[in-house]
N, C-alpha and C positions, 0 to 999 in steps of 0.2 A: 504494500500499500504506500502510496506517495504521501508526503506531509500535507498535501492539499486535499486529501480525501475527506470530504465532510463526514462520511459514515464512521470514519475512525474515531471522531470526537463525540458524536452523538450517540454511538453504540454504547459507550461506557458512561454516559451521563455527564461527560466533560463538555465545557463550552467550546465553541469553535475558536481556534487560536487566531492570533494576529496574522498568521501566514495566509489566511483566507482573504483578508481584506488589506490591500496594499497600502491605502492611506493610514489605516490604523497601525500597520507594521511600521511605516515611516515615522509616525508619532511616537510610537514606543521606542524606536531606535533613537530618536532625538531626545526623549526623556532620559533614556539610559545613558547616553553620551554626556548629557548635562550633569546627570546624577554622579557619574564616575569622575568628571573633571569640570566642576562648575566655574573654574577660573578662566579656562580657555575655550569652553564650548558655550554657544549661545543658549540662552534660556528658550525652552519650547514656547511656541506661540500659544495664546489662549485657546485657539481652535484645536491645537494638538493636545493640550491638557484636557479638553473636553472629550476628545477621542480616546485617550488613555483611560479616563474615568469611565466612559461608557464601556470599554473593553473590561475594566475591573468589575463593573457592575454585573456584566454578563458572567464573568468568572466566578464571582463570589455567590451568585444565584444559582450556580450549578447544583443539581440534585445530589451529586456525589458528596457534597460537604454537609455533614449532619452533626458533627461534634467539634467543638463544644457549642451546644445549642444557644446559650445566652449570648456568647460573644458573637456568634454568627448573626444573630437577630440584630444586634447593635451595628455590626459592620455592614450588613445589608441595608440598614436604614441610613447610616451615615454616608455611604457611597453616593446616594442619590443627591446629596447636597454639596458634594465636592466641586469647587469651582477654581481654586487656586493651586499653585505648585505646593505651597506649604500644607494645605489641607490634604492634598494627595500624598505627599511624603508622610504625613502623620498617619493617614489611613493605611498606607502600605506597612508602616512600622507596626501598627496594631495587628495586621495580618501575619507578619513575620513572627510576632510574639506568640501566636497560637499555632505556628507551623504551616501557614499557607503562604505560598510565594506566587503571587499573580504574574509578576513580571520576571 
């Protein structure tokens, strides 16, 4: 199966990855580059932050994630209101704290 095979992701209850959507993939790459080297890399544009947040929302709402339930409920509610880089970074940190790595 190729990485772009949509059945590969939906079969196991996983969200479709950024490989399926080129603009989302570009936004995630821009975010990662900035996160890894914020001094020399440009900040992602607000539209790119929105694309990354939408991808994260799809990711966290995947039915495969069921535990820890209380933290997931809070993360799922919070991602709907993420608008800035700082809010996204905080949200991603909370995901990592419970062992989920969306990006």
